[in-house]
C-alpha positions as CSV (number, residue, x, y, z in Angstrom):
1,M,0.1,0.3,-0.1
2,N,2.9,2.2,1.0
3,R,4.5,1.4,-2.7
4,I,1.2,2.7,-4.5
5,A,1.2,5.7,-2.5
6,V,4.7,6.6,-3.7
7,I,4.1,5.7,-7.1
8,L,1.1,8.1,-7.5
9,A,2.8,10.8,-5.5
10,L,5.8,10.5,-8.2
11,L,3.3,10.2,-11.3
12,A,1.6,13.5,-9.8
13,T,4.3,15.0,-9.0
14,T,6.5,14.4,-12.8
15,G,2.5,15.1,-14.3
16,M,2.7,18.8,-12.6
17,A,6.2,19.4,-13.3
18,A,5.6,18.8,-17.1
19,C,2.5,20.8,-17.4
20,S,4.4,23.8,-16.1
21,T,7.4,24.0,-18.2
22,Q,5.7,23.6,-21.5
23,E,5.6,27.1,-22.7
24,G,2.6,28.0,-25.3
25,K,2.9,29.3,-28.5
26,K,3.2,33.2,-28.3
27,M,0.8,34.8,-30.7
28,S,1.8,38.0,-32.1
29,Q,-1.1,40.8,-32.0
30,N,-2.1,40.4,-35.8
31,E,-2.6,36.0,-35.1
32,I,-5.1,37.5,-31.3
33,N,-6.7,40.2,-33.6
34,A,-7.7,37.8,-36.7
35,K,-8.7,34.7,-33.7
36,V,-10.9,37.5,-31.8
37,D,-12.7,38.2,-34.9
38,S,-13.5,35.5,-36.1
39,I,-15.0,34.5,-32.5
40,V,-16.6,37.8,-32.3
41,G,-18.0,37.8,-36.3
42,T,-19.5,34.0,-35.6
43,R,-20.8,35.1,-31.9
44,I,-22.8,38.5,-34.1
45,E,-23.9,36.3,-36.6
46,E,-25.8,34.2,-34.1
47,L,-26.9,36.9,-32.2
48,N,-28.8,38.7,-35.5
49,N,-30.0,35.7,-36.3
50,Q,-31.8,34.9,-33.3
51,A,-32.8,38.4,-32.9
52,M,-34.3,38.0,-36.9
53,E,-35.8,35.0,-35.2
54,D,-37.8,36.8,-32.2
55,L,-38.8,39.9,-34.5
56,D,-40.7,37.7,-36.7
57,R,-42.9,36.0,-33.7
58,R,-42.9,39.1,-31.9
59,M,-43.7,41.2,-35.0
60,S,-47.6,39.4,-35.8
61,I,-48.4,40.6,-32.3
62,E,-47.1,43.9,-31.9
63,V,-48.4,44.8,-35.3
64,K,-52.0,44.0,-34.2
65,A,-52.4,45.6,-31.5
66,K,-51.0,49.2,-33.1
67,A,-53.1,48.3,-35.9
68,D,-56.3,48.2,-33.6
69,S,-55.1,51.1,-31.6
70,I,-55.2,53.5,-35.1
71,V,-58.3,51.7,-36.0
72,Q,-59.9,52.7,-32.6
73,A,-58.7,56.0,-32.6
74,Y,-59.6,56.8,-36.3
75,E,-63.3,56.1,-36.0
76,Q,-63.6,57.8,-32.3
77,S,-62.3,61.2,-34.2
78,Q,-65.0,60.1,-37.1
79,Q,-67.8,60.5,-34.8
80,P,-69.6,63.3,-34.3
81,A,-69.8,65.8,-31.9
82,A,-71.9,65.5,-29.3
83,N,-74.5,68.5,-29.5
84,P,-73.9,70.4,-26.6
85,Q,-77.8,72.2,-26.3
């Protein structure tokens, strides 16, 4: 049991040491900007698609309410005024 614990400790230490010594490729400013632009471009496209779907769903609901309000206001304006006498 003691040997297993020692072996696991050695493996864990070796793994941690290997991870800490690896250096990632350093990206230039142009590479960073290109990566950011690609990520942002994709996300903006997704957001625009979602917004258009929401607009299509809500358009019929909101337009109907506004149209009804306009028709009601027009009908009220066309009624003859009450005669005060």
